N, C-alpha and C positions, 0 to 999 in steps of 0.2 A: 504494500500500500504506500503510495506517495505521501510525503510530508511537505508542506508548503511553508516557506520562510517569508514573512512579510516584514518589510523594513520601511520606516519613515525617516528620511534624512532631512535635516535642516542644516544646509551647508552655509557656514559663515566665512569661509576662506576658499573661494573657488579655485584660485591658482594653486594652492597647496593640495586641495582635494583632487585635482586633475591627476596627480601622480597615483593616487589610490584607484581612481576610476579606470585608468589605463590598464591596470594589472589585475584587478579583483576577479575578472572573468576567468582567468586561467585557474584560479583556486576554486572557483565555483565548479568549473568543468572537471577539475582533478578529483573532486569528491562526488561526481555524478549529478551535479546540479545543472539547471538550465534556467535562463531568464524566461518568464512568461509575460511580464509587464514591467516597463521601466520608464517612469517619469511622465506618463501620459496624464490626461485630465483625471483628477480624482474628485468624485462627487460624494459628499457626506449626506446620507439620506435621513439620518437621525442621530441625535446626540451632539456633544460639544467638541468633538475631535476636529482639529485644524491641521490637516495634512500639509506636508511640504513637498517632498519628492518621494513618492511611494514606489517601491520595487517589490515585485513578486517573483519568487523562485520556486521551482519544483525540484525536490531531491527524492531519491529512491525511498528514503525512510529517515526517521529521526536520528538514527546513529550516524548517517552520512552528514547531517547538519552538525552534529557534535564533533565529528572528525574535521569538518571544515573549520569550525571555530578553534579547535585545538591545534591545528596545523601550525608548527613553529614558524615556518616561513610566512604564513598568513598573519600570525600574531605580530610579526615585525611590520608588515604592510599596514595592518589595522592601526598602528600608532599614528599613521598619517591621517586616517579617518577620525581618530579620537581628537587630534589637534585641530581639525578643520571643520568639524560638524558635530551636531548633536544627533544621536541615533536612538530610535526605539525599534527593537526587533523582537519578533515572537514567531513561533511556529505552531502549526496545527496539522494534525493527521487528516489525510483525505479519507473518503468513504469508498 
């Protein structure tokens, strides 16, 4: 069963964030993930959520997402994201 990773990014330093954006795809693919949606229009139908840049990934399962986040090389790259954006990320199992 696929597991979906949903990320909302509020980028406050686009120039620095560009280095992260250029390389993150290789780590997603390395762990079996793929982009399903990236930065298109996001419509809030209910509630107080104010999205910024929403990205939706599909991974084979939750373990693949945990491996993605734990990847030592990715952890180094993620430091760029930490310094250039605010991130909310969560996953949900598919049906």
